[in-house]
C-alpha positions as CSV (number, residue, x, y, z in Angstrom):
1,M,-25.6,-10.5,22.1
2,I,-27.7,-8.3,19.9
3,I,-27.0,-4.6,20.4
4,S,-30.2,-2.8,21.2
5,S,-31.6,-0.1,23.5
6,S,-34.1,-0.8,26.2
7,N,-36.9,1.0,24.4
8,N,-37.7,-0.6,21.0
9,S,-40.8,1.5,20.2
10,S,-41.2,3.1,16.8
11,K,-40.4,6.5,18.3
12,N,-37.0,5.3,19.6
13,P,-34.4,3.8,17.3
14,S,-33.2,0.3,18.3
15,I,-29.5,1.1,17.8
16,K,-27.6,4.3,18.6
17,L,-24.5,4.5,16.5
18,V,-22.0,7.3,17.4
19,I,-19.2,8.4,15.1
20,V,-16.4,10.2,16.9
21,G,-14.6,12.5,14.4
22,G,-15.6,14.1,11.2
23,G,-13.3,14.5,8.2
24,T,-13.8,12.5,5.0
25,A,-13.8,9.1,6.7
26,G,-16.4,10.0,9.3
27,W,-18.8,11.7,6.9
28,M,-18.4,8.9,4.4
29,A,-19.4,6.4,7.1
30,A,-22.3,8.7,8.2
31,N,-23.7,8.9,4.7
32,L,-23.5,5.2,4.0
33,F,-25.0,4.2,7.3
34,A,-27.9,6.7,6.8
35,K,-28.5,5.5,3.3
36,K,-28.5,1.8,4.3
37,W,-30.4,1.9,7.6
38,P,-33.6,3.9,8.2
39,K,-33.5,6.2,11.2
40,Q,-36.2,4.2,12.9
41,K,-33.7,1.3,13.0
42,V,-30.3,3.0,13.5
43,E,-29.8,6.5,14.8
44,V,-26.5,8.0,13.7
45,T,-24.8,10.8,15.6
46,L,-21.5,12.3,14.6
47,I,-19.4,14.2,17.1
48,Q,-17.0,16.6,15.4
49,S,-14.5,18.7,17.4
50,P,-14.4,22.3,16.4
51,D,-10.7,22.4,17.4
52,V,-9.4,20.0,14.7
53,G,-7.4,21.6,12.0
54,I,-7.5,20.9,8.2
55,I,-5.0,18.4,6.8
56,G,-4.2,18.1,3.1
57,V,-3.9,20.3,0.1
58,G,-5.5,17.9,-2.4
59,E,-6.4,14.3,-2.5
60,G,-6.8,11.7,-5.2
61,S,-9.0,8.6,-5.3
62,T,-9.3,5.2,-7.0
63,P,-12.5,4.4,-9.0
64,T,-14.0,3.1,-5.7
65,L,-15.1,6.6,-4.9
66,K,-17.2,6.7,-8.1
67,R,-19.2,3.8,-6.7
68,F,-19.6,5.6,-3.4
69,F,-21.4,8.5,-5.0
70,E,-23.4,6.1,-7.1
71,M,-24.6,4.3,-4.0
72,L,-25.7,7.7,-2.6
73,D,-27.4,8.8,-5.8
74,I,-25.2,11.9,-5.9
75,K,-24.4,13.2,-9.4
76,E,-21.0,14.5,-10.3
77,H,-22.4,18.0,-11.1
78,Q,-23.7,18.2,-7.5
79,W,-20.4,17.6,-5.7
80,M,-17.5,18.1,-8.1
81,P,-17.7,21.9,-8.5
82,R,-18.3,22.3,-4.8
83,C,-15.0,20.4,-4.1
84,N,-12.8,21.8,-6.9
85,A,-12.8,18.3,-8.2
86,T,-11.3,17.1,-11.4
87,Y,-11.2,13.7,-13.2
88,K,-8.4,11.2,-12.7
89,V,-7.7,8.4,-15.2
90,S,-4.1,7.5,-14.4
91,I,-1.1,7.9,-12.1
92,R,2.2,8.8,-13.6
93,F,5.5,7.9,-11.9
94,N,8.6,9.9,-12.8
95,G,12.2,9.0,-11.9
96,W,11.6,5.8,-9.9
97,S,13.6,3.5,-12.1
98,P,16.1,5.4,-14.2
99,Q,18.8,2.7,-14.4
100,S,16.4,0.4,-16.2
101,G,16.0,3.0,-19.0
102,V,12.4,3.9,-17.9
103,D,12.3,7.6,-17.1
104,S,8.5,7.6,-16.6
105,Y,5.6,5.2,-16.6
106,S,1.9,5.3,-16.0
107,H,-0.7,3.2,-14.2
108,P,-4.0,3.8,-16.0
109,F,-7.2,2.7,-14.3
110,P,-8.5,-0.4,-16.2
111,T,-11.8,0.0,-18.0
112,Q,-14.3,-2.4,-19.7
113,V,-12.8,-1.5,-23.1
114,D,-9.4,-3.0,-22.0
115,T,-11.0,-6.5,-22.2
116,F,-9.9,-6.3,-25.8
117,T,-6.3,-5.2,-25.2
118,S,-5.1,-6.1,-21.7
119,R,-4.2,-9.7,-22.6
120,A,-2.0,-8.4,-25.4
121,F,-0.3,-6.2,-22.8
122,Q,0.3,-9.1,-20.4
123,V,1.5,-11.4,-23.3
124,N,3.9,-8.7,-24.4
125,C,5.3,-8.5,-20.9
126,A,5.8,-12.3,-20.9
127,T,7.5,-12.0,-24.3
128,R,9.8,-9.2,-23.0
129,R,10.7,-11.4,-20.0
130,L,12.1,-13.9,-22.5
131,G,14.5,-11.2,-23.7
132,L,12.6,-10.0,-26.9
133,E,12.1,-6.4,-27.6
134,V,8.4,-5.6,-27.6
135,N,6.2,-2.7,-26.3
136,T,5.4,-3.0,-22.6
137,Q,4.1,0.5,-21.8
138,A,0.8,0.2,-20.1
139,E,-0.5,3.5,-21.4
140,D,-0.2,2.1,-25.0
141,F,-2.6,-0.8,-24.2
142,L,-5.2,0.7,-21.8
143,L,-7.9,3.2,-22.9
144,N,-7.3,5.5,-19.9
145,G,-3.7,5.7,-20.8
146,E,-4.7,7.0,-24.3
147,L,-7.0,9.5,-22.7
148,A,-4.2,10.7,-20.4
149,K,-2.0,11.3,-23.4
150,Q,-4.6,13.4,-25.0
151,N,-5.7,15.0,-21.7
152,K,-9.3,13.9,-22.3
153,G,-11.9,13.3,-19.6
154,P,-13.5,9.9,-19.0
155,L,-17.2,10.7,-19.6
156,T,-18.8,8.9,-22.5
157,P,-21.8,9.7,-24.8
158,D,-24.9,7.6,-24.5
159,N,-24.0,5.5,-27.5
160,F,-20.7,4.4,-26.1
161,P,-21.4,0.8,-25.0
162,F,-18.7,0.2,-22.5
163,K,-18.4,1.1,-18.8
164,M,-15.6,3.5,-17.9
165,E,-13.7,3.5,-14.6
166,Y,-12.0,6.5,-13.2
167,G,-11.2,8.4,-10.0
168,Y,-11.1,12.0,-8.9
169,H,-8.9,14.7,-7.6
170,F,-10.6,16.9,-5.0
171,N,-10.2,19.2,-2.0
172,S,-10.7,16.8,0.9
173,H,-11.8,19.5,3.3
174,L,-14.5,20.7,0.9
175,L,-15.6,17.2,0.3
176,G,-16.0,16.7,4.1
177,E,-18.2,19.8,4.2
178,F,-20.3,18.6,1.3
179,L,-20.8,15.1,2.8
180,A,-21.6,16.6,6.1
181,E,-24.5,18.5,4.5
182,Q,-25.7,15.4,2.8
183,A,-25.6,13.3,5.9
184,V,-27.5,15.9,8.0
185,N,-30.1,16.1,5.3
186,M,-30.5,12.3,5.6
187,G,-31.1,12.5,9.3
188,V,-27.6,12.3,10.8
189,T,-27.3,14.3,14.0
190,L,-24.2,16.5,14.1
191,R,-22.7,17.5,17.5
192,Q,-19.9,20.1,17.6
193,E,-18.3,19.0,20.8
194,H,-14.8,18.3,22.2
195,I,-14.6,14.9,23.9
196,I,-12.7,14.9,27.3
197,N,-13.5,11.4,28.6
198,V,-14.8,7.9,27.5
199,E,-16.9,5.8,29.7
200,R,-16.8,2.0,29.6
201,H,-19.2,-0.8,30.7
202,P,-17.9,-3.5,33.1
203,N,-17.4,-5.8,30.1
204,G,-15.0,-3.4,28.5
205,D,-17.5,-2.0,25.9
206,I,-17.7,1.7,25.4
207,A,-20.8,3.2,27.1
208,A,-20.6,6.9,26.4
209,V,-18.4,9.9,25.8
210,Q,-18.3,13.0,28.0
211,T,-17.9,16.4,26.3
212,K,-16.2,19.6,27.4
213,S,-19.6,21.2,27.7
214,G,-20.6,18.6,30.3
215,E,-22.8,16.5,28.1
216,R,-22.9,12.7,28.1
217,I,-23.5,11.1,24.8
218,A,-24.3,7.4,25.0
219,G,-24.3,4.9,22.2
220,D,-24.7,1.2,21.5
221,F,-21.9,1.1,18.9
222,F,-19.0,3.6,18.2
223,I,-17.0,4.5,15.1
224,D,-13.6,5.9,15.8
225,C,-12.7,8.5,13.1
226,S,-10.5,10.6,15.4
227,G,-7.4,10.4,13.1
228,F,-3.9,9.4,14.2
229,S,-4.8,10.0,17.8
230,S,-7.2,7.0,17.7
231,V,-9.0,8.2,20.8
232,M,-11.4,5.2,21.0
233,M,-9.5,2.3,19.6
234,Q,-6.0,2.8,20.9
235,K,-6.3,5.2,23.8
236,T,-9.5,3.8,25.3
237,L,-9.6,0.1,24.2
238,G,-5.9,-0.4,24.1
239,V,-5.8,-1.9,20.7
240,T,-2.2,-2.2,19.5
241,F,-0.8,-0.5,16.4
242,N,1.3,-2.6,14.1
243,S,3.8,-0.4,12.4
244,F,4.9,-0.9,8.8
245,K,8.1,0.9,9.5
246,E,10.3,-2.0,8.5
247,N,8.5,-2.2,5.2
248,L,7.8,1.5,4.4
249,F,10.3,4.0,5.7
250,N,8.4,7.3,5.0
251,D,6.9,9.0,8.1
252,S,6.7,12.7,7.2
253,A,5.4,15.1,4.6
254,V,5.7,18.7,3.7
255,V,2.8,20.3,1.6
256,M,1.9,23.4,-0.2
257,T,-0.2,24.6,-3.1
258,T,0.9,26.1,-6.5
259,E,-1.0,27.8,-9.2
260,M,-2.9,25.9,-11.9
261,T,-1.6,25.9,-15.4
262,D,-3.6,26.7,-18.5
263,V,-4.4,23.0,-19.0
264,V,-5.8,21.0,-16.1
265,P,-4.2,17.5,-16.2
266,V,-6.2,14.3,-15.9
267,E,-3.6,12.3,-14.0
268,T,-1.7,12.4,-10.7
269,V,2.1,12.7,-11.0
270,S,4.4,11.1,-8.4
271,T,8.0,12.1,-8.8
272,A,10.9,10.5,-6.9
273,L,13.1,12.8,-4.9
274,S,16.2,12.1,-2.8
275,A,14.4,10.7,0.3
276,G,10.9,10.0,-0.9
277,W,8.6,11.3,-3.6
278,C,6.4,14.3,-4.4
279,W,2.8,14.2,-5.5
280,K,1.2,16.7,-7.8
281,I,-2.6,16.7,-7.8
282,P,-4.5,18.9,-10.2
283,L,-7.6,20.5,-8.6
284,A,-9.9,22.8,-10.6
285,N,-8.4,25.9,-9.1
286,R,-4.8,24.9,-8.2
287,F,-2.3,22.1,-7.7
288,G,-1.9,20.3,-4.4
289,N,1.7,19.3,-3.8
290,G,3.4,17.2,-1.1
291,Y,6.8,15.6,-0.5
292,V,6.4,12.3,1.4
293,Y,9.8,11.4,3.0
294,S,11.6,9.5,5.7
295,A,12.9,11.7,8.6
296,D,15.6,9.0,9.1
297,F,17.3,10.1,5.8
298,I,16.6,13.9,5.5
299,S,15.9,16.7,8.0
300,Q,12.7,18.7,7.9
301,N,14.5,21.8,6.7
302,D,16.4,20.0,4.0
303,A,13.1,18.3,2.9
304,E,11.4,21.6,2.6
305,L,14.3,23.1,0.6
306,E,14.3,20.2,-1.8
307,F,10.5,20.4,-2.1
308,R,10.6,24.1,-2.9
309,Q,13.4,23.5,-5.4
310,H,11.4,20.8,-7.1
311,L,8.4,23.1,-7.4
312,G,10.5,26.1,-8.4
313,T,9.1,28.1,-5.5
314,E,12.3,28.9,-3.6
315,E,11.4,32.6,-3.6
316,D,7.7,31.9,-2.8
317,K,6.7,33.3,0.6
318,Q,3.9,30.9,1.0
319,E,4.4,28.8,4.1
320,C,4.7,25.1,3.9
321,R,3.0,22.8,6.3
322,H,4.8,19.8,7.9
323,L,2.9,16.6,8.8
324,K,3.9,13.4,10.6
325,M,2.5,10.0,9.5
326,K,1.9,6.7,11.3
327,V,2.2,4.0,8.7
328,G,0.7,0.7,9.7
329,Q,-2.6,-0.8,10.9
330,L,-4.4,-1.8,14.1
331,S,-4.1,-5.3,15.3
332,Q,-8.0,-5.3,15.3
333,H,-10.1,-3.0,13.2
334,W,-13.2,-3.9,15.2
335,S,-12.7,-4.2,19.0
336,H,-15.5,-4.6,21.5
337,N,-18.4,-2.3,20.3
338,C,-16.1,0.0,18.3
339,L,-14.9,0.2,14.7
340,G,-11.8,2.1,13.6
341,L,-12.0,3.9,10.3
342,G,-9.6,6.2,8.4
343,L,-6.4,7.3,10.1
344,S,-7.5,5.8,13.4
345,Q,-7.5,2.3,12.0
346,G,-4.3,2.6,10.0
347,F,-2.6,4.4,7.1
348,I,-0.6,3.3,4.1
349,E,1.2,6.2,2.5
350,P,-0.7,7.9,-0.4
351,L,1.4,6.6,-3.3
352,E,-1.5,4.8,-5.0
353,A,-4.4,6.8,-3.5
354,T,-5.7,3.9,-1.4
355,A,-6.6,5.8,1.8
356,L,-10.3,6.5,1.0
357,H,-10.5,3.2,-0.9
358,L,-9.7,1.3,2.3
359,V,-12.1,3.5,4.3
360,Q,-14.9,2.7,1.9
361,I,-14.2,-1.0,1.8
362,G,-14.1,-1.0,5.6
363,I,-17.5,0.7,5.8
364,E,-19.2,-1.4,3.2
365,Y,-17.9,-4.7,4.7
366,F,-18.8,-3.6,8.2
367,I,-22.4,-2.8,7.1
368,S,-22.7,-6.3,5.5
369,Q,-21.2,-8.2,8.5
370,F,-23.0,-6.1,11.2
371,E,-26.3,-6.7,9.5
372,K,-25.6,-10.3,8.7
373,G,-24.9,-10.9,12.4
374,N,-28.2,-9.2,13.4
375,F,-26.4,-6.1,14.5
376,S,-24.1,-8.0,16.9
377,A,-20.4,-8.9,17.1
378,L,-21.0,-12.3,15.7
379,H,-18.8,-11.7,12.6
380,R,-16.2,-9.4,14.3
381,D,-13.3,-11.9,13.9
382,H,-14.1,-12.5,10.3
383,Y,-14.2,-8.7,9.7
384,N,-10.9,-8.2,11.3
385,Q,-9.3,-11.0,9.2
386,F,-10.7,-9.5,6.1
387,M,-9.5,-5.9,6.8
388,T,-6.1,-7.0,8.0
389,R,-5.5,-8.9,4.8
390,R,-6.8,-6.0,2.8
391,F,-4.2,-3.6,4.4
392,D,-1.4,-6.2,4.0
393,C,-2.1,-6.6,0.3
394,V,-2.1,-2.9,-0.3
395,R,1.1,-2.5,1.7
396,D,2.8,-5.2,-0.4
397,Y,1.9,-3.4,-3.6
398,I,3.3,-0.1,-2.3
399,V,6.4,-1.8,-0.9
400,A,7.1,-3.2,-4.4
401,H,7.4,0.4,-5.7
402,Y,10.4,0.9,-3.4
403,K,12.0,-2.5,-3.6
404,L,12.1,-2.4,-7.4
405,N,13.6,1.1,-7.7
406,T,16.9,1.5,-9.6
407,R,17.9,4.9,-8.2
408,D,21.5,5.1,-6.9
409,D,21.7,8.8,-6.0
410,S,21.0,8.5,-2.2
411,E,21.2,6.1,0.7
412,Y,17.4,6.3,1.0
413,W,16.8,4.6,-2.3
414,R,19.7,2.1,-1.8
415,A,18.2,1.1,1.6
416,N,14.8,0.6,0.0
417,R,16.2,-1.6,-2.7
418,E,18.2,-3.7,-0.2
419,N,15.3,-4.0,2.2
420,S,14.6,-7.7,2.8
421,N,11.6,-7.3,5.1
422,L,9.1,-8.5,2.5
423,S,6.0,-10.6,3.1
424,E,5.9,-14.1,1.8
425,S,3.1,-13.1,-0.6
426,L,5.3,-10.4,-2.2
427,I,8.3,-12.7,-2.4
428,Q,6.3,-15.3,-4.2
429,L,5.0,-12.8,-6.7
430,L,8.4,-11.5,-7.5
431,N,9.8,-15.0,-7.8
432,V,7.1,-15.9,-10.3
433,W,7.9,-12.8,-12.3
434,Y,11.6,-13.3,-12.4
435,K,11.3,-17.0,-13.1
436,R,9.2,-16.1,-16.2
437,E,6.2,-18.0,-14.8
438,D,2.5,-17.0,-15.2
439,L,1.9,-14.0,-12.8
440,A,-1.8,-14.0,-13.4
441,T,-2.1,-17.6,-12.2
442,E,-0.1,-16.7,-9.0
443,I,-2.3,-13.7,-8.3
444,E,-5.4,-15.9,-8.7
445,R,-3.8,-18.6,-6.5
446,Q,-3.2,-16.0,-3.7
447,K,-6.7,-14.5,-4.3
448,L,-5.2,-11.0,-4.7
449,S,-7.4,-9.7,-7.6
450,E,-9.7,-7.9,-5.2
451,H,-6.8,-5.8,-4.1
452,F,-4.6,-5.2,-7.2
453,D,-5.3,-7.4,-10.2
454,S,-2.9,-8.9,-12.7
455,V,-3.1,-5.8,-15.0
456,S,-2.1,-3.5,-12.1
457,W,0.9,-5.7,-11.2
458,H,2.0,-5.8,-14.8
459,C,1.7,-2.0,-14.9
460,L,4.1,-1.8,-12.0
461,L,6.6,-4.4,-12.9
462,A,6.8,-3.4,-16.6
463,G,6.8,0.2,-15.6
464,Y,10.0,-0.3,-13.6
465,G,11.6,-2.1,-16.5
466,A,11.9,-5.3,-14.3
467,F,13.1,-7.4,-17.3
468,P,16.3,-9.3,-18.2
469,A,18.7,-7.9,-20.7
470,L,17.6,-8.1,-24.3
471,A,18.6,-11.2,-26.2
472,L,21.3,-10.8,-28.9
473,N,19.2,-12.2,-31.6
474,Q,15.8,-10.5,-32.1
475,P,13.3,-12.1,-34.5
476,G,11.5,-8.8,-35.0
477,T,8.1,-10.5,-34.6
478,G,5.7,-11.2,-31.7
479,D,4.8,-7.7,-30.7
480,L,1.1,-7.9,-30.2
481,Y,0.9,-4.1,-29.9
482,K,1.8,-3.8,-33.5
483,D,0.3,-7.0,-34.8
484,K,-3.2,-6.3,-33.3
485,G,-3.5,-2.7,-34.3
486,I,-4.0,-1.6,-30.7
487,S,-3.0,1.9,-31.3
488,A,-5.6,2.5,-33.9
489,F,-8.2,0.8,-31.8
490,L,-7.6,3.0,-28.8
491,K,-7.3,6.2,-30.8
492,G,-10.6,5.3,-32.4
493,C,-12.2,4.7,-29.0
494,S,-10.8,8.0,-27.8
495,L,-12.8,9.9,-30.4
496,N,-15.8,9.4,-28.2
497,F,-14.3,11.6,-25.4
498,N,-13.8,15.4,-25.0
499,N,-11.1,17.4,-23.5
500,H,-10.9,17.3,-19.8
501,S,-11.6,21.0,-19.4
502,D,-14.8,20.6,-21.4
503,Y,-16.2,18.3,-18.7
504,L,-15.1,20.6,-15.9
505,T,-16.7,23.6,-17.6
506,K,-20.0,21.8,-18.0
507,G,-19.6,20.3,-14.4
């Protein structure tokens, strides 16, 4: 059945789309809907509760967010200063695999320039899997890795002929405010209301929401962006939540800010602690920090103490905030006439900054399938299969970070390494790697490149030093990093870029 209102005149939109909840996810959806569909066709209303508090002290993104702003024709100088945003070219991991001899590794975002060097990186990894000593550090092969070493920003002059990919660090609350202004300017209706009840049609679809002020807001289709409470999807429609607890142990976080240093870094840092890991995200005005941990292995008080010790803020009187997380995903991301987005649809811990990536993919694919089905539920099952697989593939990549760890200083890390609750997909990938077979072929066979491609998997596996012992006899040849002059090539490319702070000043 096509979703439409009874009055299809030009003065009344044919579809009333109601977003429940603001935040970054809700306002991203509102902006993309308003950009894609004219108000005469789809009327978008966003209901935001004035009682909802602010979560987060800084957030990072993947390069997908760059595409989001490009689709909206919003320039970086328009939004970045407003959101204390900085550029992000890489993620650095400290202390995840000390027994392998790797104290720190980075996962740079691949760029078009890496077409010339990424194969050498993967071939070197294959060579190292044979026991030969060659360079397998991703930051030595990928341009964004070189930029991170020099703390250079990713913007290029007009005569640089290659496309750069990069993400951002930003204040998520300020980004939500900015996107709210943009959406309202495009015709989205904002209602500051607290929802107290949800009405349903006899067929189970959602009919309307009732607010604390006594108003009834009806709609043809609803978007649940109500956070972990999942007011529409779970509480109203009864969609089950499939926990990832057996795969990912972390369920808590403690967060606080610290002062910015003289140099604003261009990469996120993720440092392993005793029962989880700590993020350090550089904003233009400060660092956002958080310790993601498992309450099964450390108490809240001990987690805060370890967190403060790690930051060197034991004497700091600034209060930490404690958060709980639900890691997993809904059994259906689209149920009846409602779509879950953001925390209400699922959450995979922020280790690789995939939260907004999944939100954006969910919005874009919904737009395509909803429109393809003539604004009906025709492609709902296909959408659910697509998003479930997307979440599963991201989960597997994150699980690999824990499974491959070589820490032996706490029960938490030993339990993660001994965890056998792995998906068949991840088991196959690891088997191919350790059997010295072609990982890129296996990734292609499983059709995983749209999630994390071969270069990303090589960054992870090589970064953890997941290699056999070195052979006794080393021929001293076969290192493509040296043979191909990759260092000189990347350093030459880097001459086209300025210091990170230069871009922020010009912002």
